[in-house]
C-alpha positions as CSV (number, residue, x, y, z in Angstrom):
1,X,-6.0,17.4,7.4
2,X,-4.9,15.7,4.4
3,X,-6.0,12.1,2.9
4,X,-3.4,9.7,2.2
5,X,-3.7,6.4,0.6
6,X,-1.4,3.4,1.7
7,X,-0.6,0.0,0.1
8,X,0.6,-2.5,2.7
9,X,2.6,-5.7,1.7
10,X,4.0,-9.0,3.5
11,X,5.4,-12.1,2.1
12,X,7.5,-13.2,5.2
13,X,6.5,-15.2,7.9
14,X,3.1,-14.4,9.4
15,X,2.0,-12.3,6.5
16,X,-1.5,-11.5,8.0
17,X,0.1,-10.7,11.9
18,X,2.5,-8.5,9.8
19,X,-0.3,-6.5,8.2
20,X,-2.8,-6.5,11.3
21,X,0.1,-4.7,13.0
22,X,1.1,-2.5,10.6
23,X,-2.5,-1.3,10.4
24,X,-2.5,-0.9,14.1
25,X,0.8,1.1,14.0
26,X,-0.9,3.3,10.9
27,X,-3.9,4.1,13.1
28,X,-1.7,5.9,15.3
29,X,-0.6,8.4,12.3
30,X,-4.4,9.6,11.9
31,X,-7.9,8.4,11.4
32,X,-8.3,5.3,9.3
33,X,-11.0,5.9,7.1
34,X,-11.4,2.8,5.1
35,X,-9.2,-0.4,4.6
36,X,-9.6,-3.1,2.3
37,X,-9.9,-6.5,1.9
38,X,-6.8,-8.7,2.0
39,X,-5.4,-10.2,-1.4
40,X,-2.8,-12.9,-2.0
41,X,-0.6,-11.8,-5.1
42,X,2.3,-12.9,-6.9
43,X,5.8,-11.0,-6.8
44,X,6.3,-8.4,-8.8
45,X,9.0,-6.2,-10.1
46,X,11.8,-8.8,-11.1
47,X,12.4,-10.3,-7.8
48,X,13.0,-14.4,-8.1
49,X,11.4,-15.0,-4.9
50,X,8.3,-16.8,-5.5
51,X,6.5,-16.2,-2.3
52,X,3.3,-14.4,-2.7
53,X,2.2,-11.2,-0.9
54,X,-0.6,-10.5,1.2
55,X,-1.8,-6.7,0.1
56,X,-4.4,-4.3,1.5
57,X,-5.2,-0.3,1.1
58,X,-5.7,2.2,3.6
59,X,-7.4,5.5,3.4
60,X,-5.7,7.5,6.3
61,X,-6.8,11.5,7.2
62,X,-3.4,12.9,8.7
63,X,-2.0,15.9,9.9
64,X,1.5,14.8,8.7
65,X,3.1,16.0,5.9
66,X,3.9,13.6,3.2
67,X,7.7,13.5,3.9
68,X,6.5,13.4,7.6
69,X,4.4,10.4,6.8
70,X,6.9,8.5,4.7
71,X,9.2,8.9,7.6
72,X,6.5,7.4,10.2
73,X,5.7,4.9,7.8
74,X,9.1,3.6,7.4
75,X,9.5,3.8,11.4
76,X,6.1,1.7,11.6
77,X,8.0,-0.9,8.7
78,X,10.9,-1.1,11.3
79,X,9.0,-1.4,14.6
80,X,7.1,-4.3,12.8
81,X,9.9,-6.1,12.0
82,X,11.0,-5.2,8.7
83,X,14.6,-6.1,8.5
84,X,15.7,-5.8,4.8
85,X,15.4,-2.3,2.5
86,X,16.6,-3.6,-0.3
87,X,14.0,-3.0,-3.3
88,X,11.7,-5.7,-4.5
89,X,13.0,-8.2,-2.1
90,X,10.7,-10.3,0.5
91,X,9.8,-8.5,3.6
92,X,8.0,-8.8,6.8
93,X,6.0,-5.4,6.0
94,X,6.3,-3.0,3.2
95,X,4.1,0.2,3.6
96,X,4.0,2.6,0.5
97,X,2.6,6.0,0.5
98,X,0.5,5.9,-2.9
99,X,-1.5,9.0,-2.9
100,X,-1.8,12.3,-0.8
101,X,-4.4,14.0,-1.8
102,X,-4.4,15.4,-5.2
103,X,-0.8,16.0,-4.9
104,X,1.9,15.5,-7.7
105,X,5.5,15.6,-6.1
106,X,8.9,14.3,-7.0
107,X,12.1,14.4,-4.5
108,X,14.8,12.5,-4.0
109,X,12.9,10.3,-1.1
110,X,9.1,10.6,-2.3
111,X,7.3,10.3,-5.3
112,X,3.6,11.0,-5.2
113,X,1.6,9.5,-7.1
114,X,4.1,6.3,-6.4
115,X,5.5,5.6,-9.8
116,X,4.7,2.0,-10.6
117,X,1.4,2.0,-9.0
118,X,-0.6,2.6,-12.2
119,X,1.4,-1.0,-13.4
120,X,0.3,-3.0,-10.3
121,X,-2.8,-4.6,-9.6
122,X,-2.2,-5.3,-6.1
123,X,-2.0,-1.6,-5.3
124,X,-5.0,-0.7,-7.7
125,X,-7.6,-3.3,-6.9
126,X,-7.5,-2.6,-3.0
127,X,-7.6,1.2,-3.7
128,X,-10.7,0.4,-6.2
129,X,-12.6,-1.5,-3.3
130,X,-12.0,1.4,-1.1
131,X,-12.7,4.2,-3.3
132,X,-14.3,3.1,-6.6
133,X,-14.4,6.7,-8.0
134,X,-10.6,7.4,-6.8
135,X,-8.8,9.7,-9.6
136,X,-5.4,10.2,-9.9
137,X,-3.8,13.6,-9.9
138,X,-3.1,13.3,-13.5
139,X,-6.8,12.8,-14.2
140,X,-6.7,8.8,-14.5
141,X,-9.6,6.8,-13.0
142,X,-8.2,4.0,-10.6
143,X,-10.8,1.6,-11.9
144,X,-9.8,2.5,-15.4
145,X,-6.3,1.7,-14.9
146,X,-7.2,-1.7,-12.7
147,X,-8.8,-3.1,-16.1
148,X,-5.4,-2.7,-17.8
149,X,-3.6,-4.9,-15.5
150,X,-6.3,-7.8,-14.7
151,X,-3.9,-10.2,-16.0
152,X,-1.6,-9.8,-12.9
153,X,-2.5,-12.7,-10.5
154,X,-4.5,-11.2,-7.5
155,X,-7.3,-13.1,-5.2
156,X,-9.4,-11.7,-2.3
157,X,-8.9,-13.9,0.6
158,X,-11.3,-14.3,3.9
159,X,-9.2,-12.6,6.1
160,X,-10.0,-9.9,8.9
161,X,-7.0,-7.3,9.7
162,X,-9.5,-5.7,12.0
163,X,-8.2,-4.6,15.3
């Protein structure tokens, strides 16, 4: 069994509904050990679309390989309703495989840790919430990285995504 950390986000339509459906589908891929609160965040990454995201993190225990999990997550996105896969564009549901055990991996389809996670409060804050002592494969502490991006907009909202 491996422990994977996922980042879920949505900024189109029923954002909370998409997160709930995504979490329900992720539960079929292993055992959800923890899920964070939901955070509303401003878009980042060069998009001109101003619609805010809802984001959360999940710690998942799974038997799937990193590549197998990535394929399963892309399938979840499609089943839940994601239509556009263009980078940094609005989407119904986006699920990123952020960490997988203490693995560092770079292939054509997958990079672990996620290459931009250290720059994104919407990834780091939910991760630190569910795993305050989280250490990345390079030895960096997630809580220390979070302190460097606190200038990015993020607000915990009162929302229940449990099923």
